[in-house]
C-alpha positions in Angstrom: -9.0 1.9 -10.4 -7.7 3.3 -7.1 -4.0 2.5 -7.7 -2.1 3.2 -10.9 1.4 2.4 -12.2 4.1 4.9 -11.4 7.0 5.7 -13.7 9.5 4.6 -11.1 7.9 1.2 -10.9 5.8 1.9 -7.8 2.0 2.3 -7.4 0.1 5.5 -6.7 -2.4 5.0 -3.9 -5.1 7.8 -3.8 -5.8 8.9 -0.2 -9.5 9.3 -0.9 -9.6 5.5 -1.1 -6.4 4.4 0.8 -6.2 6.3 4.1 -2.5 7.2 4.8 -2.7 5.7 8.4 -4.1 2.5 6.9 -1.2 2.3 4.4 1.3 2.7 7.3 -0.5 0.0 9.3 -0.5 -2.4 6.4 3.2 -1.8 5.8 3.9 -2.6 9.4 1.7 -5.7 9.4 3.1 -7.1 6.2 6.7 -6.4 7.2 7.4 -10.2 7.8 6.2 -11.0 4.3 6.9 -8.1 2.1 9.1 -5.0 1.9 7.1 -1.9 1.1 8.6 1.5 0.8 7.0 4.9 0.4 8.7 6.7 -2.5 6.7 9.9 -2.2 3.7 11.3 -0.5 1.5 14.3 -1.0 -1.8 15.5 0.4 -3.7 13.4 -2.1 -1.7 10.3 -2.7 1.3 8.0 -1.8 3.7 6.3 -4.1 4.8 2.9 -2.8 7.1 0.2 -4.1 7.3 -3.5 -3.3 10.0 -6.1 -3.0 10.4 -9.5 -1.3 12.3 -9.6 1.9 15.4 -10.8 0.0 15.2 -7.8 -2.4 13.7 -9.7 -5.3 10.6 -8.4 -7.2 7.5 -9.1 -5.1 5.0 -11.7 -6.4 1.8 -10.1 -7.7 -0.3 -12.3 -5.5 1.3 -10.9 -2.3 1.1 -7.3 -3.6 -2.6 -7.8 -4.3 -3.1 -9.2 -0.8 -1.4 -6.2 0.7 -3.5 -3.8 -1.4 -6.7 -5.6 -0.4 -5.6 -5.5 3.3 -4.8 -1.8 3.1 -8.1 -1.1 1.4 -10.0 -3.1 4.1 -8.3 -1.1 6.8 -9.1 2.1 5.0 -12.8 1.2 4.7 -13.0 0.4 8.4 -11.3 3.7 9.2 -13.6 5.7 7.0 -16.7 3.9 8.4 -15.4 4.3 12.0 -15.1 0.5 12.6 -11.3 0.4 13.1 
């Protein structure tokens, strides 16, 4: 799996799969639907957390859609199609 649970309740996204620029673009594009915050970032991964716009826990379906969107952007970037 390319993302894993984090102790602080976020997800760890590995940069070998999720390009950092693609993560940032996905956060920007999903801003009207989902609050995504980066809780930590290193050379190899980013720790992100999700909430609904009203501060409640984000529904899993929207989180999955965000992750799929970020993954699609990453693949396009890696293949040079973005």
